[in-house]
N, C-alpha and C positions, 0 to 999 in steps of 0.2 A: 714262394719268393726265396730265391737263393741268396740274393745280395743283402747283407746285413744293413746296409744304408737304407735300402728301400723298406725293409721291415721297420726300421727306426722311424723313417719318415711317415709310413702308414700309421703306426701307433701314435705318433705325435699329432698328426692331423685328426685322427679319430678322437683322441682325448680333447683336443682343442675345440672341435665342433660339438662334442657332447657337453662340455662344461660351459661353453659360451653361447649355447643355443638360446638360453633365456635372455641374454643380453641383446641378441639379434631380433627377438620377438618384440612386437609392439607393447609398450607399457600399458598396463590395465588402468582404466580411468577410475579415479576415486569419485564416489558420490559426494559432491560438495554440498554439504548441508550447512547453509549459512546460519550462523548463530545470531539470532535477533535478540535485542535487549528485552528483558522481561519487563513488562509494564504492569501497573497495579491491576488494571481491569482489562487486559488484553490489548490487541492491536487497535481496536476501535477507539481506545482512549487517545490515540495519536491523531485522530481526525480533527481538522479544524472546526470551529464552531461559527455560527452566523453571528456576526458582531453587530450588524445594523441592518434594518430593513427600511426600504423606501417604497414609493408607489410601484415602480417596476424594476427595482434594483436592490442589490444586497451587497454588503461588505463581508468578506470572509478571508481570513489569513492575510489581511492587509491589501486585498485586491477588490476592485469594484466590478461587479458582474451585473449586466443588464439582462432582463428576462423579456421574451416576447411570446406571442401565441404559439410558436413552434417549439418552445422549450418543454421537454419532457420532465415532469416533476413527480417524484415518488417520496412519500413519507411513510416510514416503517414498512416499505415494500409494496405499498398500495398506491395506485394512480391518484394524484392529488392536484391541487391548484396552488398558485402562489400565495393565496390568502391563508393556506394551511401551515405555511412556514412560520416559525417563531424564532426570536432571538435566543441564542444559547443552544440551539439544536446542532448536533454533529452533522456535518455535511460533506459530501463528495461531489465536486462539480466538474463536469466536462465542458470545455468552452473553446472558443476561438477568439482571436484578437479582434475587437471592434474598431478600436482606434489606438494607434501608438502614441504614447505620451511624448510631447516635444517640449523643449525648453523647460525641463523640470516638471512638466505635468505628469499626472498618473496615467499609465496605460489602462484602458478600459477593455473589458471582455464581454462577449455575448455568450451567455450560458446556453448550451444545447441540451444538457441533461443535468438534473439536480436530484441526488439521492440524499435524503435527510432522515434522521432519527433523533428521538429525544435523547439528550445527554444523560448518561448514567448517573452523573453527579446530581443532576436536576431531579432525577427519579428518586434517588436515595434521600435527597432533601425533602421532597414531597412526602415520601413514606415516613420520614421522621416526624414531619409536622402532623401528618394524619395520626400517627401513633401517639404523639403528645396530646392531640385533641381527644383521642379515645381514653387516655389515662386520666385526663382532667375531668372527664364526665362521670367518673365513678362516684 
């Protein structure tokens, strides 16, 4: 290149492309690790509990769920029946709307799957009672 302007232009373009090539590249995605609030006994402590049991219905988290013969029920990971459920158990319920509440009535749900387990607080209370019984027998 004999022309000094062309030399200058070539150097300028070379510098521009090498320094700004990172800006033209796609930005790297950061792994978004959501910070979850620490709870006393883990995430399971955030599960709602069974508040009330009826003949073929239960209340949990302020909602009324009906249970029929097609509802899958699991207690502590094992296949169970509605009679095995107890008030105070932690529960996860999959459901669909049975009837929408009208004129201020409560919406009711038909449970399709219920996974329940004994509440950790209930377990610790029972363990404490059992240990007190053992201590008093001495």
